[in-house]
Each structure stands twice: as C-alpha cells, then as structure tokens.
C-alpha positions in Angstrom: 0.0 0.0 0.0 1.8 3.1 -1.2 -0.9 5.7 -1.6 -4.4 6.5 -0.3 -6.8 9.1 -1.5 -10.0 10.0 0.4 -12.9 10.6 -2.0 -15.0 12.9 0.2 -17.9 13.3 -2.2 -18.6 9.6 -2.1 -17.1 8.8 1.3 -14.8 6.2 -0.2 -11.1 5.4 0.0 -9.0 4.7 -3.1 -6.0 2.5 -2.1 -3.2 1.8 -4.5 -0.9 -1.3 -4.8 -2.8 -4.0 -2.9 -3.5 -7.1 -5.0 -7.0 -8.6 -5.4 -8.8 -5.7 -3.9 -10.7 -4.8 -7.2 -9.5 -3.1 -10.4 -10.2 0.4 -9.0 -9.0 -0.1 -5.5 -12.2 1.5 -4.1 -13.2 0.9 -0.5 -16.8 1.6 0.7 -17.6 2.9 4.1 -19.1 0.2 6.4 -19.5 1.9 9.7 -17.9 4.4 12.2 -16.3 3.2 15.4 -17.4 4.6 18.7 -14.3 6.8 18.8 -15.0 8.3 15.4 -12.6 6.2 13.3 -14.2 5.0 10.1 -14.0 1.5 8.6 -14.0 0.7 4.9 -14.2 -2.5 2.9 -12.9 -3.3 -0.5 -15.4 -3.9 -3.3 -16.1 -7.5 -4.4 -17.8 -9.0 -7.4 -18.0 -12.6 -8.7 -14.7 -12.2 -10.5 -12.9 -9.2 -8.9 -11.8 -8.1 -5.5 -11.8 -11.7 -4.3 -9.6 -11.0 -1.3 -11.6 -9.0 1.2 -9.7 -6.0 2.7 -10.6 -3.8 5.5 -9.2 -0.3 6.1 -9.4 1.9 9.2 -9.3 5.7 8.6 -8.8 8.7 10.9 -8.6 12.3 9.8 -8.0 15.7 11.4 -7.6 19.2 9.9 -4.0 18.5 8.8 -3.7 14.7 8.6 -5.3 11.5 7.2 -4.2 8.1 8.5 -5.1 4.7 7.0 -4.2 1.1 7.9 -5.4 -1.7 5.6 -5.1 -5.5 5.7 -6.7 -8.5 4.0 -8.9 -11.0 5.8 -7.7 -14.0 3.8 -3.9 -13.9 4.0 -2.0 -16.2 6.3 0.5 -14.2 8.3 0.9 -10.5 7.5 0.0 -10.9 3.8 -0.3 -7.8 1.7 -1.2 -4.8 3.8 0.1 -1.4 4.8 -0.3 2.0 6.5 -0.3 5.5 5.1 -0.3 9.0 6.5 -1.1 12.1 4.4 -0.2 15.3 6.2 -0.8 18.8 4.8 1.3 20.7 7.4 3.7 20.2 10.3 4.7 22.8 12.8 5.5 23.1 16.5 5.4 26.3 18.6 8.8 27.7 19.4 10.2 27.9 22.9 8.3 24.8 24.1 10.0 21.5 24.2 7.3 19.1 25.4 4.0 18.2 23.8 1.0 15.9 24.6 -1.1 14.5 21.8 -4.4 13.0 22.8 -6.5 11.3 20.1 -8.2 8.3 18.7 -6.7 4.9 17.9 -7.8 2.5 15.2 -6.0 -0.7 14.1 -6.3 -4.0 12.3 -4.6 -7.2 13.3 -3.7 -10.3 11.3 -2.3 -13.6 12.5 0.8 -15.8 12.1 -0.7 -19.2 11.9 -4.1 -18.6 10.3 -6.1 -16.2 8.1 -8.5 -13.6 9.5 -8.5 -10.0 10.6 -9.6 -8.1 13.7 -10.3 -4.4 14.1 -9.7 -2.3 17.2 -10.5 1.1 18.6 -9.0 2.9 21.5 -7.6 6.2 22.9 -4.0 7.3 22.5 -1.8 9.6 24.6 1.5 10.5 23.0 4.2 12.4 24.9 6.9 14.2 22.8 10.0 16.0 24.0 11.7 17.6 21.0 14.6 19.3 22.9 16.1 16.3 24.8 18.1 14.2 24.0 20.9 16.3 22.4 21.0 15.8 18.6 22.8 12.7 17.2 22.9 12.2 13.4 19.9 14.5 12.9 17.8 12.9 15.6 16.8 15.0 18.6 13.9 14.2 20.9 12.0 11.3 22.5 8.5 9.8 22.4 6.6 7.6 24.8 3.0 6.5 24.2 0.1 4.5 25.7 -3.0 3.2 24.0 -5.9 2.7 26.5 -9.5 1.6 26.2 -8.5 -0.8 23.5 -11.6 -2.7 22.3 -12.2 -5.3 19.6 -14.8 -4.1 17.1 -17.3 -6.2 15.3 -16.7 -6.5 11.5 -20.4 -6.8 11.0 -21.8 -3.6 12.5 -19.0 -1.8 14.4 -20.3 -2.6 17.8 -17.7 -2.7 20.7 -16.7 -6.1 22.0 -14.1 -7.5 24.3 -11.7 -5.1 26.1 -8.0 -5.8 25.6 -4.9 -4.7 27.6 -3.2 -1.4 27.0 -0.4 -1.0 24.5 2.8 0.7 25.8 5.3 2.2 23.4 8.9 2.2 24.8 11.1 5.2 24.0 11.6 6.0 20.4 13.8 8.8 18.9 12.1 11.7 17.2 13.4 13.7 14.2 12.3 17.3 14.9 13.3 18.6 11.5 10.6 16.7 9.7 8.3 15.4 12.5 9.0 11.6 12.0 10.0 8.7 14.2 11.1 5.2 13.3 11.1 1.8 15.0 10.5 1.6 18.7 9.1 -1.4 20.7 5.5 -1.8 21.7 4.2 -4.3 24.3 1.0 -5.4 26.0 1.0 -6.8 29.6 -1.2 -9.3 31.5 -3.6 -7.5 33.9 -3.2 -10.5 36.3 0.5 -10.7 36.9 2.1 -8.0 34.7 3.9 -10.5 32.4 4.5 -9.3 28.8 1.8 -10.8 26.5 2.8 -9.5 23.1 5.4 -7.3 21.6 6.1 -5.6 18.2 7.8 -2.7 16.5 
C-alpha cells in the first residue's frame, strides 16, 4: 500500500498497490467506530476483489491516516499503513507536547487467516529538545493506547476489552516530525507479564 486518497464526495477510500482488492481499489464505508474512526471494505464482485480487505481511517484538519489489511492472507500478507499530512509545525520555545486522540488498528495472525479491528484512545508524549541531537535525531517519544476494544466487523459494535499498549522510548526527528522503529508491548492485567510485543 503506497498511496491512499479519500474521496470525500462519495465517502470512499482509493487505495493503491494492494492485489486482489478490485481493479479500481475503491473501498466503501461500512461503519464508524465509537471513537470516530471509520472502517471501509474493498469492493467484491463474482470475479474481482476476491480477497476482502478492511481499512481503518482517521482524519483531522491537517492529517489523514489509514491502515489496511486483507482478511484471507495467512501471516501478514499484503497490507500497509499510510499517512497524508498537509502541514507540520511546533510552537517555538516549548519542548514538550502531549497528543491525545483516537486509535484504530487492524490485526492479522501468524498461523491462520482472518482479521480483527480495534478502537481505543492514545496519549503520545513528545520531548523535542532532549536528547541532544545525534545524526539528525533529537527528541524522545513515549505512548500509551488505552480503552482498546475489539470491534465487530459486521456492525462496528464494541466487543471485548484488551490490555493497554505501551510504546517504549523512540527517537524523534524534529526537522521533519518523523519517528522510526520503537518497541510496543502489552502486559497481562493479572501478573504484569508481557503478553505480546512488536515494533
């Protein structure tokens, strides 16, 4: 997935470079999650779009974010994430920022096909002044996703609650507002043991 366009007039996503999602790559709106994130599904006919894809989509005044994955691939399959941003700026003289917003995600599996959708709330802490710059990187990020809930593919209703996601420190490039890598984990609410991890 290397490009996403939001067709506002028809409330559709046009996603490029995912195979078997239909010749036009058009995704129709299925429902809106309780936190405002929207879910789209690829078009299917008898002979096209034979791998069903789902995309979660969030937008603000300056940003559109999309994550899409197929329901029929084993392991990760063909999927992707895309962010379109019209502007980026930070006030001068302030080094720490807090972003509070909505979280939407899809999850696929290692040993079987299928897809799950999630909603939640995110709090992102950014310090752009520390650490001192090293090779163009200056700053630090930590993050927590709370109220993470599995969402029904049928109607968008909220289902089972899941443990919070914690993002370990990740370096921040304050010249262009990007960050790379970083480790995320979930932990058991019973004994605190790590349940899952990713990057």
